[in-house]
C-alpha positions in Angstrom: 50.2 22.0 88.6 47.3 20.3 86.7 45.8 19.4 90.1 46.2 23.0 91.3 44.6 24.3 88.2 41.6 21.9 88.6 41.2 22.8 92.2 41.2 26.5 91.4 38.7 26.0 88.6 36.3 24.0 90.9 36.6 26.7 93.5 35.8 29.3 91.0 32.7 27.4 89.7 31.4 26.8 93.2 31.7 30.4 94.3 29.7 31.9 91.3 26.2 31.0 92.5 27.0 32.2 96.0 28.2 35.6 94.7 25.2 36.0 92.5 22.7 35.1 95.3 24.4 37.4 97.7 25.3 34.5 100.0 29.0 34.6 99.9 30.3 34.7 103.4 33.4 36.9 103.6 35.8 36.9 106.5 37.5 40.3 106.3 40.5 41.0 108.5 43.6 43.1 108.6 46.1 41.5 106.2 49.5 42.2 104.7 49.5 42.3 100.9 53.2 41.4 100.7 52.6 38.3 102.8 49.7 37.2 100.6 52.0 37.5 97.5 54.7 35.5 99.2 52.3 32.7 99.6 50.8 32.8 96.1 53.8 33.5 93.9 55.5 30.1 94.4 52.2 28.3 93.4 52.3 30.1 90.0 56.0 30.5 89.1 58.5 27.8 89.3 62.0 28.7 90.4 63.0 28.6 86.7 60.4 31.1 85.8 60.6 33.3 88.9 63.0 35.7 87.0 60.1 36.7 84.8 58.4 38.3 87.8 59.3 41.5 89.7 57.4 42.5 92.9 57.5 46.1 94.0 55.2 45.8 97.1 56.6 47.1 100.3 56.1 45.1 103.5 53.6 46.4 106.0 50.8 47.5 103.6 47.7 46.5 105.6 44.3 46.1 103.8 41.0 45.1 105.3 39.9 42.1 103.2 39.2 38.3 103.2 42.7 36.7 102.8 41.2 33.6 101.1 39.5 35.7 98.5 42.4 38.0 98.0 44.5 35.0 97.4 42.0 33.7 94.8 42.1 37.1 93.0 45.9 37.1 93.0 46.1 33.6 91.7 43.9 34.5 88.8 45.8 37.6 87.9 49.2 36.1 88.2 48.2 32.9 86.4 46.8 35.0 83.5 50.0 37.0 83.4 52.1 33.9 83.5 50.2 32.4 80.4 49.7 35.5 78.4 52.2 38.0 79.6 55.5 37.5 77.8 58.8 37.5 79.7 58.4 40.5 82.0 55.7 40.6 84.7 55.6 43.2 87.4 53.4 43.6 90.6 53.3 47.2 91.8 51.3 49.1 94.4 50.2 52.6 95.2 48.0 54.4 97.7 44.7 55.8 96.3 43.0 57.7 99.1 41.7 55.1 101.6 42.4 52.2 99.2 45.6 50.5 98.0 45.9 49.8 94.3 47.8 46.7 93.2 48.7 46.4 89.6 49.8 43.3 87.7 51.4 44.3 84.4 53.1 42.4 81.6 54.7 42.9 78.2 52.7 40.2 76.3 50.5 40.6 73.3 47.8 42.3 75.3 44.0 42.1 74.9 42.7 42.9 71.4 40.5 46.0 71.2 37.4 44.0 70.1 37.7 41.7 73.2 38.3 44.2 76.0 34.7 44.7 76.8 34.2 40.9 77.2 37.1 39.9 79.4 35.1 40.3 82.6 32.2 38.2 81.2 31.8 34.6 82.4 33.2 31.8 80.1 35.3 34.3 78.0 38.6 32.7 77.3 41.9 34.3 76.5 44.4 33.4 73.9 47.8 32.0 74.8 49.5 34.2 72.2 50.0 31.4 69.6 46.4 30.9 68.6 45.6 28.4 71.3 42.9 29.0 74.0 43.9 29.2 77.6 43.0 26.3 79.8 39.9 26.5 81.8 36.5 28.1 81.3 37.4 31.7 81.6 35.7 32.2 85.0 38.7 33.7 86.7 38.5 37.4 85.8 34.7 37.9 86.3 34.9 36.1 89.6 38.0 38.1 90.6 36.1 41.4 89.9 33.0 40.4 91.8 35.1 39.3 94.8 37.0 42.6 94.8 33.8 44.5 94.6 32.2 42.6 97.5 35.2 43.5 99.6 34.8 47.2 99.0 37.3 47.4 96.1 37.4 47.1 92.3 39.2 45.3 89.5 39.8 46.7 86.1 41.8 46.4 82.9 44.1 48.9 81.3 46.1 48.5 78.0 49.9 48.8 78.4 51.8 50.5 75.7 53.4 49.6 73.4 52.4 46.1 74.2 51.0 44.2 77.2 48.2 44.4 79.7 47.7 45.9 83.1 45.1 44.6 85.6 44.5 46.8 88.6 42.9 45.9 91.9 42.0 48.2 94.7 41.2 47.1 98.3 40.3 49.2 101.3 43.2 50.0 103.6 42.7 48.9 107.3 41.6 51.7 109.6 44.8 51.4 111.6 46.9 51.9 108.4 44.8 54.9 107.3 45.2 56.3 110.8 48.9 55.9 110.7 49.1 57.6 107.3 46.9 60.5 108.6 49.1 61.0 111.6 52.2 61.0 109.5 50.7 63.7 107.2 49.7 65.8 110.1 53.1 65.5 111.7 54.7 66.6 108.4 52.3 69.5 108.0 53.1 70.9 111.5 56.8 70.2 111.4 58.3 73.7 112.1 61.9 72.6 112.3 64.2 75.2 110.9 61.5 77.9 110.7 62.1 81.3 112.2 59.0 83.1 113.6 60.9 86.5 114.0 
């Protein structure tokens, strides 16, 4: 896991100048969010800690994004939740117009009010809940937000009451997924089964 952490940190550092210079080459494609989670979760949670995590993402949710960069964002969000998030972490999703919102929430100590404005600033570290700083240089969240934005989405923080944090990421749905949703809504709207026209 130390090697994985170092590899992720190096990847974060190398991607920063490319993002800031507008030279980050994205390779967006239609991808399944649940499949991405299936790949990432085992790299963050050992079998012994897997019970801390609940995933409520249906299969078949197709977004249009770069799988590598989505994986990078998910690793950052889940790793933060694993370190700071107490013993109950949930990943949930919902449709927001033409985007899909994925939320990682936890029941940890949360982010202090005075630090909330800074959590997306580079080199801002979090607390592990016992006064110790988290490992790393604090690059994960600002990079994750920039990556989400460059893919046509967004990443933001919300406090969770009474305790905990909620990090929300939106990504654009694939056109085929949006089309299928629209056809389903039209079919529902024109369904006249059981109606009498007199």
